[in-house]
TIZA-477393 format. One record per residue (C-alpha): x, y, z. Coordinates in Angstrom, 2 decimals, padded with zeros to 5 digits, always signed. Layout:
<rs>
{east: X, north: Y, up: Z}
...
</rs>
This chain:
<rs>
{east: +000.07, north: -000.18, up: -000.07}
{east: +001.29, north: +003.89, up: -000.89}
{east: +001.71, north: +006.01, up: +001.51}
{east: +002.40, north: +010.35, up: +001.40}
{east: +005.40, north: +011.11, up: +002.66}
{east: +005.31, north: +014.74, up: +004.82}
{east: +008.83, north: +015.80, up: +006.17}
{east: +008.13, north: +018.47, up: +009.02}
{east: +012.07, north: +017.57, up: +010.59}
{east: +012.96, north: +020.71, up: +012.71}
{east: +009.41, north: +022.44, up: +012.96}
{east: +008.28, north: +022.47, up: +016.80}
{east: +004.61, north: +021.50, up: +018.45}
{east: +002.32, north: +022.26, up: +017.07}
{east: +003.30, north: +022.67, up: +013.38}
{east: +003.37, north: +018.48, up: +012.77}
{east: +000.21, north: +018.08, up: +013.99}
{east: -001.38, north: +021.19, up: +011.91}
{east: +000.34, north: +020.30, up: +008.70}
{east: -000.52, north: +016.92, up: +008.80}
{east: -004.10, north: +018.01, up: +009.57}
{east: -003.99, north: +019.50, up: +006.66}
{east: -002.54, north: +016.74, up: +004.18}
{east: -005.36, north: +014.55, up: +005.88}
{east: -008.05, north: +016.64, up: +004.58}
{east: -007.06, north: +015.80, up: +000.92}
{east: -006.78, north: +012.21, up: +001.36}
{east: -009.24, north: +009.52, up: +000.49}
{east: -010.44, north: +007.58, up: +003.43}
{east: -007.97, north: +004.60, up: +004.20}
{east: -005.27, north: +006.52, up: +002.66}
{east: -002.09, north: +006.63, up: +004.58}
{east: +000.48, north: +009.58, up: +005.76}
{east: +004.05, north: +008.98, up: +006.90}
{east: +004.93, north: +011.82, up: +008.78}
{east: +008.59, north: +012.22, up: +009.54}
{east: +009.25, north: +014.78, up: +012.74}
{east: +012.55, north: +016.10, up: +015.28}
{east: +010.05, north: +017.27, up: +018.38}
{east: +009.35, north: +014.52, up: +021.02}
{east: +006.34, north: +016.70, up: +021.81}
{east: +004.78, north: +015.18, up: +018.91}
{east: +004.65, north: +011.30, up: +020.01}
{east: +001.79, north: +013.09, up: +022.52}
{east: +000.35, north: +015.44, up: +020.17}
{east: -000.12, north: +012.58, up: +017.50}
{east: -001.59, north: +009.95, up: +019.94}
{east: -004.09, north: +012.87, up: +020.90}
{east: -004.59, north: +014.38, up: +017.91}
{east: -005.87, north: +010.87, up: +016.05}
{east: -007.62, north: +009.88, up: +019.07}
{east: -009.73, north: +013.68, up: +018.96}
{east: -010.44, north: +013.19, up: +015.33}
{east: -010.62, north: +009.16, up: +014.40}
{east: -007.77, north: +009.20, up: +012.12}
{east: -005.29, north: +005.72, up: +013.02}
{east: -002.19, north: +005.48, up: +014.43}
{east: -000.70, north: +002.79, up: +012.12}
{east: +002.51, north: +003.25, up: +013.96}
{east: +005.21, north: +005.11, up: +015.19}
{east: +008.94, north: +004.91, up: +015.85}
{east: +012.06, north: +006.99, up: +017.05}
{east: +015.52, north: +006.67, up: +015.22}
{east: +018.53, north: +009.16, up: +016.16}
{east: +016.22, north: +012.09, up: +017.34}
{east: +013.75, north: +011.50, up: +014.06}
{east: +010.19, north: +010.21, up: +014.72}
{east: +008.18, north: +008.62, up: +011.73}
{east: +004.45, north: +008.42, up: +012.40}
{east: +002.21, north: +006.67, up: +010.00}
{east: -001.76, north: +007.78, up: +009.89}
{east: -004.38, north: +006.12, up: +008.06}
{east: -007.29, north: +008.34, up: +007.03}
{east: -010.33, north: +007.58, up: +008.84}
{east: -013.85, north: +006.50, up: +007.09}
{east: -015.80, north: +009.16, up: +005.70}
{east: -018.73, north: +009.87, up: +008.07}
{east: -022.14, north: +009.53, up: +006.84}
{east: -023.34, north: +013.37, up: +008.18}
{east: -020.04, north: +014.99, up: +007.52}
{east: -020.76, north: +018.52, up: +006.16}
{east: -017.61, north: +019.52, up: +007.65}
{east: -013.94, north: +017.37, up: +007.54}
{east: -011.21, north: +017.26, up: +009.59}
</rs>
C-alpha cells in the first residue's frame, strides 16, 4: 500500500500536527500518511490528535531523534458537512 510522505523535521509543536491535518484533509479515506518529525512532543500530540479526530495512528517509531508516524485517514462520516 502506498503512502504519502510529509517531512516536518525541525518544526516545533504544534506545527507537525497542524500540517499533517492539512494533508489528511486532501486524502481519501483509508489512505496513509507518513510524517517525519524531530520534536519529541509530537509523540503525545499525534496520539491525542488521532484519538480526537478518528484517524488511526498505525505505527510510530524513533531513530536517532527522528520520529516517524504512520497515520491512516479515517472513514468518511455519513453526515459529514465539515471534514477535519
